[in-house]
N, C-alpha and C positions, 0 to 999 in steps of 0.2 A: 504494500499499499504505499502510495506517495503522498507528500504534503498536498499536492494538487487535489487528489481525491478527497482528503480530509477537509480541505478549504471549500470544496464544492458543497459540503454539508452545511456551511454557513451561508445560507441563501435566503432571500426574502420569502416570506410565506411559511417558513419552517415553524414548528412548534417549539415551545421552550425546552422540552425534554431533548429533542434532537439537537437543538442548538447547544445545550449543555454538553451532551456527549461529544459532539463534534469539536467544540472548543477545548474540551478536556483531553481528547484523544490527540488533537494537534499539539497541545502544549506538552503532554507527556511523550510525544514522539520527537520532541526537540524543535518543533516549528514555532514560528512566532504567531501570536494571536493579536489581531487589530481590535483592541479594546473598544475603540469608538464605534467600529463597525458592529461588533457583537452587542454592544449596549443599545444601539439603535434597532437591530434585529429582535432583541429581547423585548424592547418597548413595543414593538409591532406585534409580536407574539402574544403578550399578555393583554393587548387590546382586543385580539380575536378570541382568546380563551382566558378569562379571568378566574378560572377555578383555583382553589388553594393549591393543587398539585402543580398547575402551570406556573403560578406565581412563586412556588417553592423552588421549582427548577430555575426560574429566572434569577431568583435571589442567590441560589447556590452558584450558578454560573458567573453571576456578576461579582460575587465575592472572590472568585479565583483570579480576576484580573484587575480589581480595583487596587489603587494605592491608598496608603494611609492618608486619611483626610479628605479623600476624593469622594464626592457624592455622585451616586449613580441614580438616574431618574427612577428606575424600577423599585427603588428602596422606598419610595413614597407609598408603595402598595402594601407594606407590612401592616399598617393598621387595617386595611381591607381584609387581610387574611385573618387577623385576629378577630375582627368583627364577625366573620363567618363561622367561628368556632362556638360550640356549645360547651359549657363547663359541666363536668360530670364529677359528682362527689367532692367538689371543692379542691380536687387534686389533679384533674386531667382536662385536657382540651381535646374535643373530638369533632371531626368535620363529616358532614354528609357525604355519602358516596363511598364509604369504606376507608377513606384516608383518616388515619388517627394519628395524633401527635400527642405524646404524653409529657407532662412536665410535673415532677414532684416538687412541691414547694418545701422549703426547709421548715421542718416542724419542730425544731428545737426551741 
């Protein structure tokens, strides 16, 4: 597999999950990731699909290329994801559609 084939995965109209895996594969293979391009692609992807899973992949992907102190526009969606969650037993966050995220608060 060449860098060119990995870069082809970073195309407009892709979903956040595919963009995440393409950018991570490219980075792990020693290629360079155009952070600005990926940020714009992720922004477009979450406009098409604003599910918790899609936004989660976008946040995960953007965390891999952001620099300390840099703000990535998709991070504004964190509040949207938290608003979609239902609290269960005061200790867990659960999303509709089978995606669950747990967070154990410090109970000390």
